[in-house]
C-alpha positions as CSV (number, residue, x, y, z in Angstrom):
1,X,-17.1,5.5,-7.6
2,X,-14.2,4.8,-5.3
3,X,-14.3,0.8,-5.1
4,X,-11.2,-0.9,-3.0
5,X,-11.3,-4.5,-4.6
6,X,-7.7,-3.6,-6.6
7,X,-4.4,-3.1,-4.8
8,X,-2.9,0.2,-6.2
9,X,-0.5,-1.9,-7.9
10,X,-3.0,-3.9,-10.1
11,X,-4.9,-0.9,-10.6
12,X,-2.0,1.6,-11.8
13,X,-1.0,-1.3,-13.9
14,X,-4.5,-1.9,-15.3
15,X,-4.8,1.9,-16.0
16,X,-1.9,2.2,-18.2
17,X,-2.8,-1.1,-20.0
18,X,-6.1,-1.3,-22.0
19,X,-5.5,-5.0,-23.0
20,X,-4.1,-5.8,-19.7
21,X,-7.5,-4.3,-18.6
22,X,-9.8,-6.0,-20.6
23,X,-8.1,-9.1,-19.6
24,X,-8.5,-9.0,-15.8
25,X,-12.2,-7.8,-16.6
26,X,-13.0,-10.8,-18.5
27,X,-10.7,-13.3,-15.6
28,X,-12.3,-11.9,-12.8
29,X,-15.9,-12.0,-14.3
30,X,-15.7,-15.4,-14.9
31,X,-14.5,-16.6,-11.4
32,X,-17.2,-14.6,-9.9
33,X,-19.8,-16.3,-11.6
34,X,-18.1,-19.6,-10.9
35,X,-17.7,-18.6,-7.7
36,X,-21.4,-17.4,-6.9
37,X,-22.4,-20.8,-8.6
38,X,-20.4,-22.7,-6.6
39,X,-21.8,-20.6,-3.1
40,X,-18.3,-19.2,-2.4
41,X,-20.0,-16.1,-2.0
42,X,-17.2,-14.3,-0.1
43,X,-14.7,-15.2,-3.0
44,X,-17.2,-14.1,-5.4
45,X,-18.1,-10.5,-3.9
46,X,-14.4,-9.9,-4.0
47,X,-14.2,-11.3,-7.5
48,X,-16.9,-9.1,-8.8
49,X,-16.0,-6.2,-7.1
50,X,-12.8,-6.5,-9.0
51,X,-15.0,-6.9,-11.9
52,X,-16.9,-4.1,-12.1
53,X,-13.6,-1.6,-11.0
54,X,-11.8,-2.6,-14.0
55,X,-15.2,-2.4,-15.9
56,X,-15.4,1.0,-14.5
57,X,-11.3,1.5,-15.4
58,X,-12.3,0.7,-19.0
59,X,-14.9,3.3,-19.5
60,X,-13.3,6.1,-17.7
61,X,-9.5,5.1,-17.9
62,X,-9.0,4.0,-21.5
63,X,-11.9,6.1,-22.9
64,X,-14.1,3.2,-23.8
65,X,-17.6,3.5,-24.0
66,X,-19.3,1.6,-26.7
67,X,-22.1,-0.5,-26.0
68,X,-20.4,-3.4,-25.1
69,X,-18.3,-1.1,-22.4
70,X,-21.7,0.1,-21.3
71,X,-23.4,-3.8,-20.7
72,X,-19.6,-4.7,-19.0
73,X,-19.7,-2.3,-16.7
74,X,-23.8,-2.9,-16.1
75,X,-23.5,-6.8,-15.9
76,X,-20.4,-6.2,-13.5
77,X,-22.3,-4.1,-10.9
78,X,-25.6,-6.4,-11.2
79,X,-23.0,-9.3,-10.7
80,X,-21.6,-7.5,-7.4
81,X,-24.8,-6.7,-6.4
82,X,-26.1,-10.4,-6.5
83,X,-23.0,-11.3,-4.5
84,X,-23.7,-9.0,-1.7
85,X,-27.4,-9.9,-1.5
86,X,-25.8,-13.3,-0.9
87,X,-23.5,-12.3,1.7
88,X,-26.8,-10.0,3.7
89,X,-24.9,-7.1,2.5
90,X,-28.0,-5.4,1.5
91,X,-27.2,-1.8,2.3
92,X,-23.9,-2.4,0.0
93,X,-26.2,-2.8,-2.6
94,X,-27.7,0.2,-2.5
95,X,-24.5,2.1,-2.6
96,X,-22.9,0.1,-5.7
97,X,-26.2,1.0,-7.4
98,X,-25.7,4.7,-6.5
99,X,-22.2,4.4,-7.6
100,X,-23.0,3.3,-11.0
101,X,-26.0,5.4,-11.5
102,X,-24.1,8.9,-11.3
103,X,-21.3,7.1,-13.6
104,X,-23.7,6.4,-15.9
105,X,-25.0,9.8,-15.9
106,X,-21.5,10.6,-16.7
107,X,-21.5,8.5,-19.6
108,X,-25.0,10.3,-21.3
109,X,-23.3,14.0,-20.4
110,X,-20.7,12.5,-22.7
111,X,-22.5,11.6,-25.4
112,X,-22.8,7.6,-24.9
113,X,-25.4,6.0,-25.9
114,X,-29.0,6.5,-24.4
115,X,-30.8,3.4,-24.9
116,X,-27.8,1.2,-24.0
117,X,-26.9,3.4,-20.3
118,X,-30.9,3.8,-19.8
119,X,-31.4,0.2,-20.4
120,X,-28.3,-0.2,-17.8
121,X,-30.2,1.8,-15.3
122,X,-33.3,0.3,-15.7
123,X,-31.7,-3.3,-14.8
124,X,-29.9,-1.9,-12.0
125,X,-33.1,-0.4,-10.7
126,X,-34.6,-4.2,-10.1
127,X,-32.0,-5.0,-7.4
128,X,-32.7,-3.1,-4.1
129,X,-36.6,-5.2,-4.6
130,X,-34.2,-8.4,-4.4
131,X,-32.0,-7.3,-1.7
132,X,-35.2,-6.3,0.3
133,X,-36.4,-9.5,-0.4
134,X,-33.5,-11.5,0.6
135,X,-33.7,-9.0,3.7
136,X,-37.5,-10.3,4.5
137,X,-36.3,-13.9,3.5
138,X,-33.1,-14.2,6.2
139,X,-34.8,-12.2,8.6
140,X,-31.4,-9.3,8.5
141,X,-29.5,-12.4,9.2
142,X,-26.6,-14.0,7.6
143,X,-27.6,-17.5,5.8
144,X,-25.2,-20.1,7.6
145,X,-22.9,-17.6,8.2
146,X,-21.3,-15.5,11.2
147,X,-21.4,-12.4,10.6
148,X,-18.1,-11.9,12.5
149,X,-16.1,-14.3,9.8
150,X,-17.5,-12.3,7.1
151,X,-15.0,-9.5,5.7
152,X,-15.8,-5.8,6.5
153,X,-16.5,-4.3,2.8
154,X,-17.1,-0.3,2.3
155,X,-17.4,1.6,-0.6
156,X,-15.8,4.8,-0.3
């Protein structure tokens, strides 16, 4: 998955320091949850994106694939998707899910705990329905926001 929430300097640092990456994940995840709760949705997207990117680094750059790491990766993806839904970016939700599913498949091929990986996939598969419901509720438009004022997010 090619997320671009972290700057290159931070990404390089976190790739080389597993402890810093773990601390960064916790910090970004907590802030994203807080911002989402406080309805500061754009900030929530940015911190949730960082959280997912760091969770991916922990698994694939630091070779950590315990149940906790996989759950952390899934939780971060769900938090990012929920944040994207709140800012009316349902099409990006599908991209995030697709990217995470590819990475989950890689985990399975590496011998990660099958039940945990498949459970994470099950949780992710509920998100497109939530995004569609949000689109219907909002008529495809952002709620209380001017679309030109939102950042332009893209997943590569």
